[in-house]
Each structure stands twice: as structure tokens, then as C-alpha cells.
mmCIF file of the N, C-alpha and C atoms, coordinates in Angstrom:
data_MODEL
# 
_entry.id   MODEL 
# 
loop_
_atom_site.group_PDB 
_atom_site.id 
_atom_site.type_symbol 
_atom_site.label_atom_id 
_atom_site.label_alt_id 
_atom_site.label_comp_id 
_atom_site.label_asym_id 
_atom_site.label_entity_id 
_atom_site.label_seq_id 
_atom_site.pdbx_PDB_ins_code 
_atom_site.Cartn_x 
_atom_site.Cartn_y 
_atom_site.Cartn_z 
_atom_site.occupancy 
_atom_site.B_iso_or_equiv 
_atom_site.pdbx_formal_charge 
_atom_site.auth_seq_id 
_atom_site.auth_comp_id 
_atom_site.auth_asym_id 
_atom_site.auth_atom_id 
_atom_site.pdbx_PDB_model_num 
ATOM 1   N N  . MET A 1 1  ? 18.735 33.198  11.087  1.00 0.00 ? 1  MET A N  1 
ATOM 2   C CA . MET A 1 1  ? 17.426 32.266  11.127  1.00 0.00 ? 1  MET A CA 1 
ATOM 3   C C  . MET A 1 1  ? 18.020 30.815  10.286  1.00 0.00 ? 1  MET A C  1 
ATOM 4   N N  . GLU A 1 2  ? 18.110 29.818  10.754  1.00 0.00 ? 2  GLU A N  1 
ATOM 5   C CA . GLU A 1 2  ? 18.676 28.963  9.823   1.00 0.00 ? 2  GLU A CA 1 
ATOM 6   C C  . GLU A 1 2  ? 17.429 28.527  9.682   1.00 0.00 ? 2  GLU A C  1 
ATOM 7   N N  . LYS A 1 3  ? 17.470 27.414  8.043   1.00 0.00 ? 3  LYS A N  1 
ATOM 8   C CA . LYS A 1 3  ? 16.659 27.262  7.381   1.00 0.00 ? 3  LYS A CA 1 
ATOM 9   C C  . LYS A 1 3  ? 16.531 25.928  7.620   1.00 0.00 ? 3  LYS A C  1 
ATOM 10  N N  . MET A 1 4  ? 15.203 25.315  8.072   1.00 0.00 ? 4  MET A N  1 
ATOM 11  C CA . MET A 1 4  ? 15.293 23.852  8.249   1.00 0.00 ? 4  MET A CA 1 
ATOM 12  C C  . MET A 1 4  ? 14.909 22.997  7.150   1.00 0.00 ? 4  MET A C  1 
ATOM 13  N N  . GLU A 1 5  ? 15.583 21.941  7.539   1.00 0.00 ? 5  GLU A N  1 
ATOM 14  C CA . GLU A 1 5  ? 15.403 20.702  6.415   1.00 0.00 ? 5  GLU A CA 1 
ATOM 15  C C  . GLU A 1 5  ? 13.871 20.249  6.530   1.00 0.00 ? 5  GLU A C  1 
ATOM 16  N N  . GLN A 1 6  ? 13.775 19.914  4.499   1.00 0.00 ? 6  GLN A N  1 
ATOM 17  C CA . GLN A 1 6  ? 12.967 19.426  4.564   1.00 0.00 ? 6  GLN A CA 1 
ATOM 18  C C  . GLN A 1 6  ? 12.733 17.893  4.092   1.00 0.00 ? 6  GLN A C  1 
ATOM 19  N N  . THR A 1 7  ? 11.555 17.330  4.580   1.00 0.00 ? 7  THR A N  1 
ATOM 20  C CA . THR A 1 7  ? 11.462 16.260  4.264   1.00 0.00 ? 7  THR A CA 1 
ATOM 21  C C  . THR A 1 7  ? 11.530 15.824  3.148   1.00 0.00 ? 7  THR A C  1 
ATOM 22  N N  . ASN A 1 8  ? 11.686 14.286  2.864   1.00 0.00 ? 8  ASN A N  1 
ATOM 23  C CA . ASN A 1 8  ? 11.673 13.490  1.463   1.00 0.00 ? 8  ASN A CA 1 
ATOM 24  C C  . ASN A 1 8  ? 10.095 13.905  0.883   1.00 0.00 ? 8  ASN A C  1 
ATOM 25  N N  . SER A 1 9  ? 8.814  14.289  1.488   1.00 0.00 ? 9  SER A N  1 
ATOM 26  C CA . SER A 1 9  ? 7.457  13.947  0.984   1.00 0.00 ? 9  SER A CA 1 
ATOM 27  C C  . SER A 1 9  ? 7.314  15.354  0.772   1.00 0.00 ? 9  SER A C  1 
ATOM 28  N N  . GLN A 1 10 ? 7.735  16.011  1.761   1.00 0.00 ? 10 GLN A N  1 
ATOM 29  C CA . GLN A 1 10 ? 7.419  17.951  1.352   1.00 0.00 ? 10 GLN A CA 1 
ATOM 30  C C  . GLN A 1 10 ? 8.581  17.912  -0.302  1.00 0.00 ? 10 GLN A C  1 
ATOM 31  N N  . LYS A 1 11 ? 9.504  18.075  -0.287  1.00 0.00 ? 11 LYS A N  1 
ATOM 32  C CA . LYS A 1 11 ? 9.947  17.757  -1.801  1.00 0.00 ? 11 LYS A CA 1 
ATOM 33  C C  . LYS A 1 11 ? 9.405  17.173  -2.627  1.00 0.00 ? 11 LYS A C  1 
ATOM 34  N N  . LYS A 1 12 ? 9.043  16.418  -2.839  1.00 0.00 ? 12 LYS A N  1 
ATOM 35  C CA . LYS A 1 12 ? 8.106  15.596  -3.670  1.00 0.00 ? 12 LYS A CA 1 
ATOM 36  C C  . LYS A 1 12 ? 7.099  16.547  -3.919  1.00 0.00 ? 12 LYS A C  1 
ATOM 37  N N  . ASN A 1 13 ? 6.383  16.674  -2.856  1.00 0.00 ? 13 ASN A N  1 
ATOM 38  C CA . ASN A 1 13 ? 4.994  17.723  -2.846  1.00 0.00 ? 13 ASN A CA 1 
ATOM 39  C C  . ASN A 1 13 ? 5.318  18.764  -3.451  1.00 0.00 ? 13 ASN A C  1 
ATOM 40  N N  . LYS A 1 14 ? 5.795  19.443  -3.156  1.00 0.00 ? 14 LYS A N  1 
ATOM 41  C CA . LYS A 1 14 ? 6.531  20.838  -4.398  1.00 0.00 ? 14 LYS A CA 1 
ATOM 42  C C  . LYS A 1 14 ? 7.011  20.790  -5.111  1.00 0.00 ? 14 LYS A C  1 
ATOM 43  N N  . ALA A 1 15 ? 7.318  19.366  -6.119  1.00 0.00 ? 15 ALA A N  1 
ATOM 44  C CA . ALA A 1 15 ? 8.084  19.132  -6.821  1.00 0.00 ? 15 ALA A CA 1 
ATOM 45  C C  . ALA A 1 15 ? 6.082  18.583  -8.128  1.00 0.00 ? 15 ALA A C  1 
ATOM 46  N N  . VAL A 1 16 ? 5.628  18.364  -6.951  1.00 0.00 ? 16 VAL A N  1 
ATOM 47  C CA . VAL A 1 16 ? 3.918  18.004  -8.234  1.00 0.00 ? 16 VAL A CA 1 
ATOM 48  C C  . VAL A 1 16 ? 3.793  18.990  -8.009  1.00 0.00 ? 16 VAL A C  1 
ATOM 49  N N  . LYS A 1 17 ? 3.318  20.111  -7.234  1.00 0.00 ? 17 LYS A N  1 
ATOM 50  C CA . LYS A 1 17 ? 2.877  21.384  -7.367  1.00 0.00 ? 17 LYS A CA 1 
ATOM 51  C C  . LYS A 1 17 ? 3.504  22.276  -8.881  1.00 0.00 ? 17 LYS A C  1 
ATOM 52  N N  . LYS A 1 18 ? 5.116  21.924  -8.682  1.00 0.00 ? 18 LYS A N  1 
ATOM 53  C CA . LYS A 1 18 ? 5.716  22.921  -9.555  1.00 0.00 ? 18 LYS A CA 1 
ATOM 54  C C  . LYS A 1 18 ? 5.145  22.442  -11.201 1.00 0.00 ? 18 LYS A C  1 
ATOM 55  N N  . GLN A 1 19 ? 4.874  20.879  -11.146 1.00 0.00 ? 19 GLN A N  1 
ATOM 56  C CA . GLN A 1 19 ? 4.265  20.600  -12.720 1.00 0.00 ? 19 GLN A CA 1 
ATOM 57  C C  . GLN A 1 19 ? 2.902  20.641  -12.475 1.00 0.00 ? 19 GLN A C  1 
ATOM 58  N N  . GLY A 1 20 ? 1.938  21.418  -12.067 1.00 0.00 ? 20 GLY A N  1 
ATOM 59  C CA . GLY A 1 20 ? 0.862  21.891  -12.106 1.00 0.00 ? 20 GLY A CA 1 
ATOM 60  C C  . GLY A 1 20 ? -0.169 20.731  -11.792 1.00 0.00 ? 20 GLY A C  1 
ATOM 61  N N  . LYS A 1 21 ? 0.205  19.725  -11.211 1.00 0.00 ? 21 LYS A N  1 
ATOM 62  C CA . LYS A 1 21 ? -0.721 18.624  -11.243 1.00 0.00 ? 21 LYS A CA 1 
ATOM 63  C C  . LYS A 1 21 ? -1.364 18.784  -9.585  1.00 0.00 ? 21 LYS A C  1 
ATOM 64  N N  . ASP A 1 22 ? -2.996 18.666  -9.511  1.00 0.00 ? 22 ASP A N  1 
ATOM 65  C CA . ASP A 1 22 ? -3.355 18.611  -8.140  1.00 0.00 ? 22 ASP A CA 1 
ATOM 66  C C  . ASP A 1 22 ? -3.699 17.284  -8.155  1.00 0.00 ? 22 ASP A C  1 
ATOM 67  N N  . LEU A 1 23 ? -3.382 17.089  -6.488  1.00 0.00 ? 23 LEU A N  1 
ATOM 68  C CA . LEU A 1 23 ? -3.600 15.577  -6.294  1.00 0.00 ? 23 LEU A CA 1 
ATOM 69  C C  . LEU A 1 23 ? -4.959 15.539  -5.621  1.00 0.00 ? 23 LEU A C  1 
ATOM 70  N N  . VAL A 1 24 ? -5.852 14.589  -6.371  1.00 0.00 ? 24 VAL A N  1 
ATOM 71  C CA . VAL A 1 24 ? -7.478 14.118  -6.298  1.00 0.00 ? 24 VAL A CA 1 
ATOM 72  C C  . VAL A 1 24 ? -7.365 12.949  -5.732  1.00 0.00 ? 24 VAL A C  1 
ATOM 73  N N  . GLY A 1 25 ? -7.890 12.514  -4.586  1.00 0.00 ? 25 GLY A N  1 
ATOM 74  C CA . GLY A 1 25 ? -8.418 11.396  -4.246  1.00 0.00 ? 25 GLY A CA 1 
ATOM 75  C C  . GLY A 1 25 ? -8.010 11.005  -3.158  1.00 0.00 ? 25 GLY A C  1 
ATOM 76  N N  . SER A 1 26 ? -8.165 9.687   -2.624  1.00 0.00 ? 26 SER A N  1 
ATOM 77  C CA . SER A 1 26 ? -7.986 8.845   -1.366  1.00 0.00 ? 26 SER A CA 1 
ATOM 78  C C  . SER A 1 26 ? -6.979 7.937   -1.204  1.00 0.00 ? 26 SER A C  1 
ATOM 79  N N  . VAL A 1 27 ? -6.482 7.474   -0.297  1.00 0.00 ? 27 VAL A N  1 
ATOM 80  C CA . VAL A 1 27 ? -5.774 6.001   -0.406  1.00 0.00 ? 27 VAL A CA 1 
ATOM 81  C C  . VAL A 1 27 ? -5.954 5.383   0.909   1.00 0.00 ? 27 VAL A C  1 
ATOM 82  N N  . MET A 1 28 ? -6.276 4.039   0.654   1.00 0.00 ? 28 MET A N  1 
ATOM 83  C CA . MET A 1 28 ? -6.324 3.104   1.665   1.00 0.00 ? 28 MET A CA 1 
ATOM 84  C C  . MET A 1 28 ? -4.974 2.287   2.131   1.00 0.00 ? 28 MET A C  1 
ATOM 85  N N  . VAL A 1 29 ? -4.793 2.509   3.634   1.00 0.00 ? 29 VAL A N  1 
ATOM 86  C CA . VAL A 1 29 ? -3.449 1.622   3.376   1.00 0.00 ? 29 VAL A CA 1 
ATOM 87  C C  . VAL A 1 29 ? -3.952 0.583   4.541   1.00 0.00 ? 29 VAL A C  1 
ATOM 88  N N  . LEU A 1 30 ? -3.600 -0.800  3.886   1.00 0.00 ? 30 LEU A N  1 
ATOM 89  C CA . LEU A 1 30 ? -4.083 -1.836  5.095   1.00 0.00 ? 30 LEU A CA 1 
ATOM 90  C C  . LEU A 1 30 ? -2.613 -2.144  6.178   1.00 0.00 ? 30 LEU A C  1 
ATOM 91  N N  . GLY A 1 31 ? -3.060 -2.735  6.921   1.00 0.00 ? 31 GLY A N  1 
ATOM 92  C CA . GLY A 1 31 ? -1.852 -2.772  8.287   1.00 0.00 ? 31 GLY A CA 1 
ATOM 93  C C  . GLY A 1 31 ? -1.121 -1.524  8.690   1.00 0.00 ? 31 GLY A C  1 
ATOM 94  N N  . SER A 1 32 ? -1.632 -1.592  9.871   1.00 0.00 ? 32 SER A N  1 
ATOM 95  C CA . SER A 1 32 ? -0.523 -0.293  10.400  1.00 0.00 ? 32 SER A CA 1 
ATOM 96  C C  . SER A 1 32 ? 0.673  -0.705  11.515  1.00 0.00 ? 32 SER A C  1 
ATOM 97  N N  . GLY A 1 33 ? 1.570  -1.348  10.877  1.00 0.00 ? 33 GLY A N  1 
ATOM 98  C CA . GLY A 1 33 ? 2.883  -1.536  11.354  1.00 0.00 ? 33 GLY A CA 1 
ATOM 99  C C  . GLY A 1 33 ? 3.791  -0.546  11.092  1.00 0.00 ? 33 GLY A C  1 
ATOM 100 N N  . ILE A 1 34 ? 4.849  -0.728  11.277  1.00 0.00 ? 34 ILE A N  1 
ATOM 101 C CA . ILE A 1 34 ? 5.675  0.546   10.556  1.00 0.00 ? 34 ILE A CA 1 
ATOM 102 C C  . ILE A 1 34 ? 5.873  0.818   9.470   1.00 0.00 ? 34 ILE A C  1 
ATOM 103 N N  . ALA A 1 35 ? 6.049  0.033   8.331   1.00 0.00 ? 35 ALA A N  1 
ATOM 104 C CA . ALA A 1 35 ? 5.553  0.458   7.171   1.00 0.00 ? 35 ALA A CA 1 
ATOM 105 C C  . ALA A 1 35 ? 4.365  1.054   6.346   1.00 0.00 ? 35 ALA A C  1 
ATOM 106 N N  . GLY A 1 36 ? 3.248  0.654   7.231   1.00 0.00 ? 36 GLY A N  1 
ATOM 107 C CA . GLY A 1 36 ? 2.001  0.773   6.664   1.00 0.00 ? 36 GLY A CA 1 
ATOM 108 C C  . GLY A 1 36 ? 1.807  2.464   7.452   1.00 0.00 ? 36 GLY A C  1 
ATOM 109 N N  . MET A 1 37 ? 2.365  2.665   8.779   1.00 0.00 ? 37 MET A N  1 
ATOM 110 C CA . MET A 1 37 ? 2.255  4.158   9.385   1.00 0.00 ? 37 MET A CA 1 
ATOM 111 C C  . MET A 1 37 ? 3.155  5.074   8.401   1.00 0.00 ? 37 MET A C  1 
ATOM 112 N N  . GLN A 1 38 ? 3.818  4.624   8.313   1.00 0.00 ? 38 GLN A N  1 
ATOM 113 C CA . GLN A 1 38 ? 5.245  5.454   7.384   1.00 0.00 ? 38 GLN A CA 1 
ATOM 114 C C  . GLN A 1 38 ? 4.387  5.593   6.103   1.00 0.00 ? 38 GLN A C  1 
ATOM 115 N N  . SER A 1 39 ? 3.775  4.823   5.479   1.00 0.00 ? 39 SER A N  1 
ATOM 116 C CA . SER A 1 39 ? 3.190  5.086   4.376   1.00 0.00 ? 39 SER A CA 1 
ATOM 117 C C  . SER A 1 39 ? 2.273  5.732   4.157   1.00 0.00 ? 39 SER A C  1 
ATOM 118 N N  . ALA A 1 40 ? 1.696  5.816   5.263   1.00 0.00 ? 40 ALA A N  1 
ATOM 119 C CA . ALA A 1 40 ? -0.095 6.679   5.450   1.00 0.00 ? 40 ALA A CA 1 
ATOM 120 C C  . ALA A 1 40 ? 0.813  8.245   5.492   1.00 0.00 ? 40 ALA A C  1 
ATOM 121 N N  . LEU A 1 41 ? 1.664  8.134   6.839   1.00 0.00 ? 41 LEU A N  1 
ATOM 122 C CA . LEU A 1 41 ? 2.177  9.631   6.723   1.00 0.00 ? 41 LEU A CA 1 
ATOM 123 C C  . LEU A 1 41 ? 2.821  10.340  5.403   1.00 0.00 ? 41 LEU A C  1 
ATOM 124 N N  . ASP A 1 42 ? 2.907  9.484   4.710   1.00 0.00 ? 42 ASP A N  1 
ATOM 125 C CA . ASP A 1 42 ? 4.121  9.738   3.451   1.00 0.00 ? 42 ASP A CA 1 
ATOM 126 C C  . ASP A 1 42 ? 2.975  10.651  2.389   1.00 0.00 ? 42 ASP A C  1 
ATOM 127 N N  . LEU A 1 43 ? 1.557  9.502   2.495   1.00 0.00 ? 43 LEU A N  1 
ATOM 128 C CA . LEU A 1 43 ? 0.720  10.137  1.475   1.00 0.00 ? 43 LEU A CA 1 
ATOM 129 C C  . LEU A 1 43 ? -0.058 11.180  1.907   1.00 0.00 ? 43 LEU A C  1 
ATOM 130 N N  . ALA A 1 44 ? 0.135  11.404  3.065   1.00 0.00 ? 44 ALA A N  1 
ATOM 131 C CA . ALA A 1 44 ? -0.947 12.528  3.777   1.00 0.00 ? 44 ALA A CA 1 
ATOM 132 C C  . ALA A 1 44 ? -0.014 13.536  3.176   1.00 0.00 ? 44 ALA A C  1 
ATOM 133 N N  . ASN A 1 45 ? 0.916  13.322  3.724   1.00 0.00 ? 45 ASN A N  1 
ATOM 134 C CA . ASN A 1 45 ? 1.986  15.034  3.253   1.00 0.00 ? 45 ASN A CA 1 
ATOM 135 C C  . ASN A 1 45 ? 2.099  15.516  1.805   1.00 0.00 ? 45 ASN A C  1 
ATOM 136 N N  . SER A 1 46 ? 1.560  14.101  1.049   1.00 0.00 ? 46 SER A N  1 
ATOM 137 C CA . SER A 1 46 ? 1.566  14.674  -0.240  1.00 0.00 ? 46 SER A CA 1 
ATOM 138 C C  . SER A 1 46 ? 0.638  15.316  -0.474  1.00 0.00 ? 46 SER A C  1 
ATOM 139 N N  . GLY A 1 47 ? -0.495 15.085  0.011   1.00 0.00 ? 47 GLY A N  1 
ATOM 140 C CA . GLY A 1 47 ? -1.618 15.548  -0.432  1.00 0.00 ? 47 GLY A CA 1 
ATOM 141 C C  . GLY A 1 47 ? -2.887 15.093  -0.272  1.00 0.00 ? 47 GLY A C  1 
ATOM 142 N N  . TYR A 1 48 ? -2.491 13.446  -0.084  1.00 0.00 ? 48 TYR A N  1 
ATOM 143 C CA . TYR A 1 48 ? -3.942 12.670  0.052   1.00 0.00 ? 48 TYR A CA 1 
ATOM 144 C C  . TYR A 1 48 ? -4.641 12.312  1.281   1.00 0.00 ? 48 TYR A C  1 
ATOM 145 N N  . TYR A 1 49 ? -5.587 12.133  1.037   1.00 0.00 ? 49 TYR A N  1 
ATOM 146 C CA . TYR A 1 49 ? -7.013 11.526  2.037   1.00 0.00 ? 49 TYR A CA 1 
ATOM 147 C C  . TYR A 1 49 ? -6.361 10.271  2.213   1.00 0.00 ? 49 TYR A C  1 
ATOM 148 N N  . VAL A 1 50 ? -6.072 9.527   3.689   1.00 0.00 ? 50 VAL A N  1 
ATOM 149 C CA . VAL A 1 50 ? -5.616 8.470   4.519   1.00 0.00 ? 50 VAL A CA 1 
ATOM 150 C C  . VAL A 1 50 ? -6.434 7.890   4.707   1.00 0.00 ? 50 VAL A C  1 
ATOM 151 N N  . TYR A 1 51 ? -7.086 6.515   4.776   1.00 0.00 ? 51 TYR A N  1 
ATOM 152 C CA . TYR A 1 51 ? -7.825 5.995   5.362   1.00 0.00 ? 51 TYR A CA 1 
ATOM 153 C C  . TYR A 1 51 ? -6.514 3.950   5.892   1.00 0.00 ? 51 TYR A C  1 
ATOM 154 N N  . LEU A 1 52 ? -6.300 4.590   7.119   1.00 0.00 ? 52 LEU A N  1 
ATOM 155 C CA . LEU A 1 52 ? -5.621 3.679   7.644   1.00 0.00 ? 52 LEU A CA 1 
ATOM 156 C C  . LEU A 1 52 ? -6.168 2.128   8.083   1.00 0.00 ? 52 LEU A C  1 
ATOM 157 N N  . LEU A 1 53 ? -6.339 1.001   8.127   1.00 0.00 ? 53 LEU A N  1 
ATOM 158 C CA . LEU A 1 53 ? -7.268 0.303   8.114   1.00 0.00 ? 53 LEU A CA 1 
ATOM 159 C C  . LEU A 1 53 ? -6.350 -1.027  8.596   1.00 0.00 ? 53 LEU A C  1 
ATOM 160 N N  . GLU A 1 54 ? -6.491 -1.319  10.395  1.00 0.00 ? 54 GLU A N  1 
ATOM 161 C CA . GLU A 1 54 ? -6.074 -2.511  10.987  1.00 0.00 ? 54 GLU A CA 1 
ATOM 162 C C  . GLU A 1 54 ? -6.569 -3.505  11.510  1.00 0.00 ? 54 GLU A C  1 
ATOM 163 N N  . ARG A 1 55 ? -6.449 -5.421  11.383  1.00 0.00 ? 55 ARG A N  1 
ATOM 164 C CA . ARG A 1 55 ? -7.367 -5.924  11.094  1.00 0.00 ? 55 ARG A CA 1 
ATOM 165 C C  . ARG A 1 55 ? -7.852 -6.130  13.229  1.00 0.00 ? 55 ARG A C  1 
ATOM 166 N N  . SER A 1 56 ? -6.333 -5.806  13.713  1.00 0.00 ? 56 SER A N  1 
ATOM 167 C CA . SER A 1 56 ? -6.641 -5.834  15.158  1.00 0.00 ? 56 SER A CA 1 
ATOM 168 C C  . SER A 1 56 ? -7.022 -4.746  15.581  1.00 0.00 ? 56 SER A C  1 
ATOM 169 N N  . SER A 1 57 ? -7.060 -4.450  17.160  1.00 0.00 ? 57 SER A N  1 
ATOM 170 C CA . SER A 1 57 ? -7.475 -3.716  17.879  1.00 0.00 ? 57 SER A CA 1 
ATOM 171 C C  . SER A 1 57 ? -6.172 -2.518  18.615  1.00 0.00 ? 57 SER A C  1 
ATOM 172 N N  . ALA A 1 58 ? -5.158 -2.853  17.975  1.00 0.00 ? 58 ALA A N  1 
ATOM 173 C CA . ALA A 1 58 ? -3.722 -2.017  18.234  1.00 0.00 ? 58 ALA A CA 1 
ATOM 174 C C  . ALA A 1 58 ? -3.177 -2.114  16.971  1.00 0.00 ? 58 ALA A C  1 
ATOM 175 N N  . ILE A 1 59 ? -2.574 -0.923  16.978  1.00 0.00 ? 59 ILE A N  1 
ATOM 176 C CA . ILE A 1 59 ? -1.683 -0.077  15.869  1.00 0.00 ? 59 ILE A CA 1 
ATOM 177 C C  . ILE A 1 59 ? -0.278 -0.930  16.295  1.00 0.00 ? 59 ILE A C  1 
ATOM 178 N N  . GLY A 1 60 ? 0.484  -0.910  15.442  1.00 0.00 ? 60 GLY A N  1 
ATOM 179 C CA . GLY A 1 60 ? 2.076  -1.178  15.336  1.00 0.00 ? 60 GLY A CA 1 
ATOM 180 C C  . GLY A 1 60 ? 2.483  -2.626  14.546  1.00 0.00 ? 60 GLY A C  1 
ATOM 181 N N  . GLY A 1 61 ? 1.844  -3.560  14.683  1.00 0.00 ? 61 GLY A N  1 
ATOM 182 C CA . GLY A 1 61 ? 2.041  -4.782  14.069  1.00 0.00 ? 61 GLY A CA 1 
ATOM 183 C C  . GLY A 1 61 ? 2.799  -5.575  14.916  1.00 0.00 ? 61 GLY A C  1 
ATOM 184 N N  . LEU A 1 62 ? 3.699  -5.931  14.525  1.00 0.00 ? 62 LEU A N  1 
ATOM 185 C CA . LEU A 1 62 ? 4.721  -7.170  14.930  1.00 0.00 ? 62 LEU A CA 1 
ATOM 186 C C  . LEU A 1 62 ? 5.747  -5.785  15.967  1.00 0.00 ? 62 LEU A C  1 
ATOM 187 N N  . MET A 1 63 ? 6.019  -5.223  15.647  1.00 0.00 ? 63 MET A N  1 
ATOM 188 C CA . MET A 1 63 ? 6.722  -3.978  16.842  1.00 0.00 ? 63 MET A CA 1 
ATOM 189 C C  . MET A 1 63 ? 6.157  -3.558  18.098  1.00 0.00 ? 63 MET A C  1 
ATOM 190 N N  . SER A 1 64 ? 4.649  -3.593  18.243  1.00 0.00 ? 64 SER A N  1 
ATOM 191 C CA . SER A 1 64 ? 4.449  -3.791  19.870  1.00 0.00 ? 64 SER A CA 1 
ATOM 192 C C  . SER A 1 64 ? 4.570  -4.857  20.296  1.00 0.00 ? 64 SER A C  1 
ATOM 193 N N  . GLN A 1 65 ? 5.283  -6.286  19.716  1.00 0.00 ? 65 GLN A N  1 
ATOM 194 C CA . GLN A 1 65 ? 5.233  -7.406  20.544  1.00 0.00 ? 65 GLN A CA 1 
ATOM 195 C C  . GLN A 1 65 ? 6.911  -7.256  20.809  1.00 0.00 ? 65 GLN A C  1 
ATOM 196 N N  . LEU A 1 66 ? 7.715  -6.935  20.090  1.00 0.00 ? 66 LEU A N  1 
ATOM 197 C CA . LEU A 1 66 ? 9.397  -6.849  20.481  1.00 0.00 ? 66 LEU A CA 1 
ATOM 198 C C  . LEU A 1 66 ? 9.868  -6.306  21.716  1.00 0.00 ? 66 LEU A C  1 
ATOM 199 N N  . ASP A 1 67 ? 8.295  -5.769  22.533  1.00 0.00 ? 67 ASP A N  1 
ATOM 200 C CA . ASP A 1 67 ? 9.213  -5.559  23.827  1.00 0.00 ? 67 ASP A CA 1 
ATOM 201 C C  . ASP A 1 67 ? 9.344  -6.465  24.910  1.00 0.00 ? 67 ASP A C  1 
ATOM 202 N N  . LYS A 1 68 ? 8.454  -7.308  24.256  1.00 0.00 ? 68 LYS A N  1 
ATOM 203 C CA . LYS A 1 68 ? 8.814  -9.120  25.260  1.00 0.00 ? 68 LYS A CA 1 
ATOM 204 C C  . LYS A 1 68 ? 9.891  -9.475  24.825  1.00 0.00 ? 68 LYS A C  1 
ATOM 205 N N  . THR A 1 69 ? 10.389 -9.609  23.618  1.00 0.00 ? 69 THR A N  1 
ATOM 206 C CA . THR A 1 69 ? 11.619 -10.440 23.146  1.00 0.00 ? 69 THR A CA 1 
ATOM 207 C C  . THR A 1 69 ? 12.798 -9.317  23.414  1.00 0.00 ? 69 THR A C  1 
ATOM 208 N N  . PHE A 1 70 ? 12.801 -7.983  23.304  1.00 0.00 ? 70 PHE A N  1 
ATOM 209 C CA . PHE A 1 70 ? 13.909 -7.252  23.927  1.00 0.00 ? 70 PHE A CA 1 
ATOM 210 C C  . PHE A 1 70 ? 13.627 -6.528  24.992  1.00 0.00 ? 70 PHE A C  1 
ATOM 211 N N  . PRO A 1 71 ? 13.681 -6.851  25.558  1.00 0.00 ? 71 PRO A N  1 
ATOM 212 C CA . PRO A 1 71 ? 13.212 -6.145  27.237  1.00 0.00 ? 71 PRO A CA 1 
ATOM 213 C C  . PRO A 1 71 ? 13.879 -5.507  27.146  1.00 0.00 ? 71 PRO A C  1 
ATOM 214 N N  . THR A 1 72 ? 14.185 -3.506  27.256  1.00 0.00 ? 72 THR A N  1 
ATOM 215 C CA . THR A 1 72 ? 15.122 -2.194  27.764  1.00 0.00 ? 72 THR A CA 1 
ATOM 216 C C  . THR A 1 72 ? 13.907 -1.546  28.397  1.00 0.00 ? 72 THR A C  1 
ATOM 217 N N  . ASN A 1 73 ? 13.097 -1.370  29.081  1.00 0.00 ? 73 ASN A N  1 
ATOM 218 C CA . ASN A 1 73 ? 12.138 -0.595  29.647  1.00 0.00 ? 73 ASN A CA 1 
ATOM 219 C C  . ASN A 1 73 ? 11.852 0.480   28.918  1.00 0.00 ? 73 ASN A C  1 
ATOM 220 N N  . ASP A 1 74 ? 12.333 0.669   27.781  1.00 0.00 ? 74 ASP A N  1 
ATOM 221 C CA . ASP A 1 74 ? 11.898 1.353   26.682  1.00 0.00 ? 74 ASP A CA 1 
ATOM 222 C C  . ASP A 1 74 ? 10.337 1.471   26.422  1.00 0.00 ? 74 ASP A C  1 
ATOM 223 N N  . CYS A 1 75 ? 9.928  2.241   26.145  1.00 0.00 ? 75 CYS A N  1 
ATOM 224 C CA . CYS A 1 75 ? 8.276  2.184   25.748  1.00 0.00 ? 75 CYS A CA 1 
ATOM 225 C C  . CYS A 1 75 ? 8.398  2.110   24.121  1.00 0.00 ? 75 CYS A C  1 
ATOM 226 N N  . ALA A 1 76 ? 8.022  1.530   23.983  1.00 0.00 ? 76 ALA A N  1 
ATOM 227 C CA . ALA A 1 76 ? 7.745  1.036   22.471  1.00 0.00 ? 76 ALA A CA 1 
ATOM 228 C C  . ALA A 1 76 ? 6.784  1.699   21.429  1.00 0.00 ? 76 ALA A C  1 
ATOM 229 N N  . MET A 1 77 ? 5.458  1.914   22.561  1.00 0.00 ? 77 MET A N  1 
ATOM 230 C CA . MET A 1 77 ? 3.912  2.273   21.788  1.00 0.00 ? 77 MET A CA 1 
ATOM 231 C C  . MET A 1 77 ? 3.876  3.555   21.998  1.00 0.00 ? 77 MET A C  1 
# 
């Protein structure tokens, strides 16, 4: 059986557990663009409760507008 490669956030989470620190608390991420979504995922994988806030009704930030700029017929959403 092959060993699956771990993501950076999983490695960091194991390092924190080895140090004996318990992660407690929650984090609020403002903006659900690419960076906001990735930050929210990394924090959630590290053990924090994450609240992701977006001022518009759709997520994706400017990425959701690139389909009009670079039409490739691929679904970006």
C-alpha cells in the first residue's frame, strides 16, 4: 500500500499536537476570494473553527469574473 502524501496544514497540525498545545478558539476570515478560501481551509485543517464572511452574495472574489475576460468554456465556479 502506498503512503499518501500529507498536505502542509496536516504536517503543521501534527507538529502542534506533538508540542502538546491544544488549539482553542475560532477565526474570522474576511473575503471569500482565492486567498480567503485557502486561508479558511488551512485554519480549519489546523483545528480552528472558521467563519468565512463575504460582502457580496457570491463567493470567488475577482476569480468569478475571469470567465468573461478569459473565456475557455471551463467552469470556474
